[in-house]
C-alpha positions as CSV (number, residue, x, y, z in Angstrom):
1,M,131.2,53.4,-121.0
2,R,127.6,52.1,-121.1
3,E,125.0,52.6,-123.7
4,D,122.0,54.6,-122.7
5,D,119.3,52.1,-121.5
6,N,116.6,54.3,-123.1
7,A,118.2,54.3,-126.6
8,T,115.9,53.0,-129.3
9,G,118.7,51.6,-131.5
10,E,117.6,53.8,-134.4
11,A,120.5,56.0,-135.6
12,E,119.9,59.1,-137.5
13,R,121.0,58.7,-141.1
14,P,123.5,61.3,-142.4
15,A,122.1,63.6,-145.1
16,V,122.9,62.7,-148.6
17,A,124.9,65.5,-150.4
18,P,123.4,67.0,-153.5
19,H,124.7,65.3,-156.6
20,R,124.3,65.2,-160.3
21,I,122.8,62.3,-162.1
22,T,121.7,61.5,-165.7
23,R,118.0,60.9,-166.4
24,S,118.8,57.2,-167.2
25,G,120.7,57.0,-163.9
26,D,117.7,58.3,-162.0
27,E,115.4,55.9,-163.8
28,A,117.8,53.0,-162.8
29,L,117.6,54.1,-159.2
30,A,113.8,54.3,-159.4
31,A,113.7,50.8,-160.9
32,R,115.9,49.5,-158.1
33,R,113.7,51.1,-155.6
34,R,110.5,49.6,-157.1
35,A,112.1,46.2,-157.1
36,L,112.3,46.5,-153.3
37,D,108.6,47.3,-152.8
38,G,107.0,44.6,-150.7
39,V,110.4,43.1,-149.7
40,A,110.6,42.5,-146.0
41,G,113.6,42.8,-143.8
42,V,115.9,45.4,-142.4
43,E,118.3,45.4,-145.3
44,A,115.5,46.0,-147.8
45,A,114.1,48.8,-145.7
46,N,117.5,50.4,-145.3
47,E,118.1,50.2,-149.1
48,R,114.7,51.7,-149.8
49,L,115.6,54.6,-147.5
50,R,119.1,55.0,-149.1
51,L,117.6,55.0,-152.6
52,D,114.9,57.5,-151.6
53,A,117.5,59.8,-150.1
54,L,119.7,59.6,-153.2
55,R,116.9,60.4,-155.5
56,A,115.7,63.3,-153.3
57,A,119.2,64.9,-153.3
58,A,119.8,64.3,-157.0
59,E,119.9,67.1,-159.6
60,V,118.7,65.2,-162.7
61,V,120.6,66.6,-165.6
62,P,118.7,66.6,-168.9
63,P,120.2,64.6,-171.7
64,L,122.4,66.6,-174.2
65,S,120.4,67.8,-177.2
66,H,123.5,68.1,-179.4
67,V,127.1,67.0,-179.5
68,P,129.1,69.4,-177.3
69,A,132.4,71.0,-178.4
70,N,134.0,70.0,-175.1
71,V,133.6,66.9,-172.9
72,C,130.9,67.5,-170.4
73,F,128.5,65.7,-168.1
74,G,126.4,63.3,-170.1
75,A,128.7,63.0,-173.1
76,R,130.3,59.9,-174.6
77,V,134.0,60.2,-175.2
78,R,136.4,58.1,-177.3
79,V,140.1,58.4,-176.4
80,I,143.3,56.7,-177.4
81,D,146.3,56.3,-175.0
82,E,150.1,56.2,-175.7
83,D,149.9,52.4,-176.4
84,D,147.3,53.0,-179.1
85,E,144.5,51.4,-176.9
86,T,141.2,53.1,-177.4
87,M,138.5,53.5,-174.8
88,V,134.9,54.8,-174.9
89,V,133.3,56.2,-171.7
90,D,130.2,58.0,-170.8
91,I,130.5,60.8,-168.3
92,V,127.9,60.2,-165.6
93,G,127.1,60.9,-161.9
94,E,128.9,59.3,-159.0
95,H,126.0,57.1,-158.0
96,E,125.6,55.6,-161.5
97,A,129.2,55.1,-162.4
98,E,130.2,51.6,-163.5
99,P,133.7,51.7,-165.0
100,A,133.5,48.1,-166.3
101,Q,130.5,49.1,-168.4
102,G,132.1,52.3,-169.6
103,R,130.3,54.7,-167.3
104,V,132.7,56.9,-165.3
105,S,131.9,59.6,-162.8
106,Y,132.6,63.2,-163.7
107,L,134.3,63.4,-160.2
108,S,136.6,60.4,-160.8
109,P,140.2,61.0,-161.8
110,L,139.4,59.9,-165.4
111,G,136.3,62.1,-165.5
112,R,138.1,65.1,-164.2
113,A,140.9,64.7,-166.8
114,L,138.3,64.5,-169.6
115,V,135.8,67.2,-168.7
116,G,136.5,70.4,-170.6
117,A,138.7,68.8,-173.2
118,A,138.0,69.1,-177.0
119,V,138.6,66.7,-179.8
120,G,142.4,66.7,-180.5
121,D,143.3,67.6,-177.0
122,T,145.7,65.5,-174.9
123,V,144.9,65.1,-171.2
124,V,146.7,63.4,-168.4
125,W,144.8,60.8,-166.5
126,R,146.4,60.7,-163.1
127,R,146.3,57.2,-161.7
128,P,147.9,55.5,-158.7
129,T,149.5,53.0,-161.0
130,G,151.0,55.8,-163.2
131,N,149.8,58.7,-165.4
132,R,148.4,58.0,-168.8
133,N,148.2,60.5,-171.7
134,L,144.9,60.3,-173.5
135,E,144.0,62.0,-176.8
136,I,140.4,62.9,-177.3
137,L,139.3,61.3,-180.6
138,A,135.6,62.0,-180.5
139,I,132.8,63.4,-178.4
140,A,129.3,62.1,-179.0
141,L,125.9,61.7,-177.5
142,P,125.4,58.4,-175.5
143,E,123.3,55.8,-177.1
């Protein structure tokens, strides 16, 4: 099969699905986009388009004004597992998640396990390496 000789080589980019993001996550995307202003090259141009599309499709969720009774988008959560290991995570959008920095997507297995739980609840974090029971120790506003 031959390619069309009249093709321009420009493929139509798939639409970005609507998604939730924190205000700080949106500001980080905007800063990454500004850093690419004036940068030449196809990769920089593609990244600018990607970042513009992400921001255009984003629902920026306002920061929480008070500590919620249950874990929700934008909350900080402290948990303890069955080995007495504690962990603190912020529940954020999928495009700003950085698990190594304690920011997990509300759509991730950990995020899904935590959202809706209250202090004192035990949830099951379903992982490929084995399930972990997590007790919610505290819910707070992120710093």
